[in-house]
C-alpha positions, 0 to 999 in steps of 0.5 A, spaced: 780 286 582 786 285 586 787 291 591 793 290 595 799 295 597 801 296 590 794 297 587 793 303 593 800 306 590 798 306 583 791 309 585 795 314 589 800 316 583 794 317 579 790 321 584 797 326 584 798 325 576 793 326 571 796 322 565 802 317 566 805 312 562 807 305 565 814 306 566 812 313 570 808 309 574 813 303 575 818 309 578 813 312 582 810 305 585 817 302 586 822 307 586 827 303 582 834 305 579 836 298 577 834 298 569 833 290 569 828 290 575 825 296 573 823 292 566 820 286 570 816 291 575 814 295 569 811 288 566 807 287 573 804 294 572 802 293 565 798 287 567 795 291 572 793 297 567 790 292 562 786 289 568 784 296 570 782 298 563 778 292 562 774 293 569 773 301 567 777 304 573 782 307 568 782 309 561 788 309 556 787 317 555 792 319 550 798 316 545 804 320 544 809 317 539 806 310 540 806 310 548 800 310 552 798 315 557 793 312 562 788 316 567 783 315 572 776 314 569 773 319 574 766 316 572 767 310 576 770 314 582 767 318 588 770 322 594 766 324 600 764 323 607 761 316 608 755 316 612 753 310 616 745 309 617 742 305 622 735 306 623 734 313 624 741 314 627 747 317 622 754 316 624 760 320 620 765 315 618 770 320 615 772 321 608 772 315 603 774 314 596 769 309 593 770 305 586 763 304 583 764 299 577 758 296 574 758 289 575 763 289 580 763 289 588 764 296 590 770 298 593 771 303 599 777 306 602 779 311 607 782 317 603 787 317 609 790 311 606 792 315 600 796 320 604 803 319 604 
């Protein structure tokens, strides 16, 4: 699963908002006012959303007037303090978000990555 700067911004938008349409998400991620560029970027976001739905990171929550509203699949996300254990020593690494999707490598990201 591609997890670059755009993906971090998308995930951050989902953390801050319960339900989002692809257009709402595009506006939050790219901060665009030009309609033509917005449509191009929206296609990129829709492609990512389809992949994320297939992988189980988000769900297509509700459909209102034929418009899909997406939300995080909280079953595959965990937030909390990450501990590193070496033998009998524990080291606290800080607050982390863990994306844990069956059959995929686990993704760990520090929560401060999502702060603005």
